[in-house]
C-alpha positions in Angstrom: -63.2 -3.1 -53.3 -63.7 -5.6 -50.4 -65.7 -3.0 -48.5 -68.1 -2.8 -51.4 -68.3 -6.6 -51.7 -69.0 -6.9 -47.9 -71.7 -4.2 -48.1 -73.4 -6.0 -51.0 -73.2 -9.4 -49.1 -74.6 -7.7 -46.0 -77.4 -6.1 -47.9 -78.4 -9.4 -49.5 -78.3 -11.2 -46.2 -80.4 -8.4 -44.6 -82.9 -8.6 -47.4 -83.5 -12.3 -47.0 -83.7 -12.3 -43.2 -85.9 -9.3 -42.4 -89.6 -8.7 -43.2 -90.2 -7.3 -46.6 -93.3 -6.0 -48.3 -94.6 -6.5 -51.8 -97.8 -4.5 -52.1 -100.1 -6.0 -49.4 -98.0 -9.1 -48.7 -95.3 -9.1 -46.1 -92.8 -12.0 -46.4 -89.9 -13.3 -44.3 -87.3 -16.1 -44.4 -88.5 -17.4 -47.8 -86.1 -20.3 -48.5 -86.0 -23.4 -50.5 -84.0 -26.4 -49.3 -81.1 -27.8 -51.4 -81.9 -31.0 -53.3 -79.8 -33.8 -54.6 -78.8 -33.9 -58.3 -81.6 -36.1 -59.6 -84.4 -34.7 -57.4 -87.7 -33.9 -59.2 -89.3 -32.1 -56.3 -88.3 -29.3 -54.0 -89.9 -27.3 -51.2 -90.2 -23.6 -50.3 -90.8 -22.4 -46.7 -91.3 -19.0 -45.1 -93.9 -16.7 -43.7 -96.4 -14.6 -45.6 -98.8 -12.1 -44.0 -101.6 -10.1 -45.6 -100.9 -6.6 -44.2 -103.9 -5.0 -46.0 -107.4 -4.4 -44.9 -108.9 -6.7 -47.6 -108.6 -10.4 -48.3 -105.9 -11.6 -50.8 -107.2 -14.3 -53.1 -104.2 -16.3 -54.3 -105.2 -18.0 -57.6 -101.9 -19.4 -58.6 -98.2 -20.0 -57.8 -95.4 -19.9 -60.4 -91.6 -20.0 -60.8 -89.6 -19.7 -64.0 -89.8 -22.8 -66.2 -86.0 -23.2 -65.8 -86.6 -23.9 -62.1 -89.7 -26.2 -62.1 -92.5 -27.3 -64.3 -95.2 -26.5 -61.7 -95.8 -25.1 -58.2 -98.4 -26.3 -55.7 -99.4 -25.6 -52.2 -99.3 -28.7 -50.0 -99.8 -29.7 -46.4 -98.1 -32.5 -44.5 -100.0 -34.3 -41.8 -99.9 -37.5 -39.6 -102.8 -40.0 -39.9 -102.7 -43.4 -38.3 -99.0 -42.9 -37.4 -98.2 -42.4 -41.1 -96.9 -39.2 -42.6 -98.9 -38.0 -45.6 -99.2 -35.0 -47.8 -102.1 -33.5 -49.7 -102.4 -30.7 -52.2 -104.3 -27.7 -51.0 -106.6 -26.3 -53.7 -106.3 -22.8 -55.1 -107.7 -20.3 -54.9 -106.6 -19.8 -51.3 -107.8 -16.7 -49.3 -105.5 -14.9 -46.9 -107.7 -12.8 -44.7 -106.7 -9.3 -43.6 -103.8 -9.6 -41.1 -103.7 -13.4 -41.5 -100.3 -15.1 -41.6 -99.5 -18.2 -43.7 -96.5 -20.0 -42.2 -94.9 -22.5 -44.5 -92.7 -25.0 -42.6 -91.5 -28.6 -42.6 -94.3 -30.9 -41.4 -97.0 -28.4 -42.2 -98.1 -26.3 -45.1 -95.4 -25.7 -47.8 -94.9 -24.9 -51.4 -93.9 -27.8 -53.6 -91.8 -27.3 -56.7 -92.6 -30.1 -59.0 -90.6 -31.3 -62.0 -87.4 -29.6 -61.0 -85.3 -28.7 -64.1 -82.1 -28.6 -62.1 -80.9 -29.3 -58.6 -81.5 -26.6 -56.0 -78.1 -25.7 -54.7 -77.1 -23.5 -51.7 -76.8 -19.9 -52.6 -79.1 -20.2 -55.7 -81.9 -17.6 -56.0 -85.1 -17.5 -57.9 -88.5 -15.7 -58.0 -91.8 -17.1 -56.7 -94.9 -15.4 -58.1 -98.2 -15.3 -56.3 -101.0 -14.7 -58.9 -104.0 -12.9 -57.3 -107.5 -12.3 -58.2 -107.9 -9.2 -60.4 -104.8 -10.2 -62.5 -102.3 -8.7 -60.0 -99.1 -10.7 -59.2 -96.7 -10.4 -56.3 -93.1 -11.7 -56.9 -91.1 -12.9 -53.9 -87.4 -13.7 -53.9 -86.4 -17.2 -52.7 -82.9 -18.2 -51.7 -81.8 -21.8 -51.5 -80.1 -22.5 -48.1 -79.6 -25.4 -45.8 -82.5 -26.5 -43.6 -83.5 -24.0 -41.0 -82.4 -24.9 -37.4 -85.1 -26.6 -35.4 -86.6 -24.7 -32.5 -84.0 -24.5 -29.7 -86.7 -25.9 -27.3 -86.5 -29.2 -29.2 -82.8 -29.4 -28.6 -82.7 -29.1 -24.8 -80.8 -31.8 -23.1 -81.4 -32.8 -19.5 -78.3 -33.6 -17.4 -78.6 -35.7 -14.3 
């Protein structure tokens, strides 16, 4: 029994850490960060690549209403030494072979009007609505913040 449980856990971990394909969209490391109990907003990060020969026109983003009331694409930026964030309007075109990297301090998906806290280990589906009524659903796992780039953690010893 424990072998089967270990195999399932390994398969789930493999699924969320290696590139996956949904039609013409490749996605990798799609994660939401845990929130505190009364949070009304959350964020989703990861990378998405159009692996087709035609542009993907993303017309909408959705999650189940039990997760959040709405979903928006945002971008964080620094202006006059102040961190700010703006909503990016949809539709958004992902050109052939173009990659959209969602990360802290850059573009990210905002979950607005959270209906419950996002807790580690929780999973939900994020749906990209495309032109021509097609939809691509991507699994999201809630996990602790991704480690910062190791180059940022180098220490110099004298």
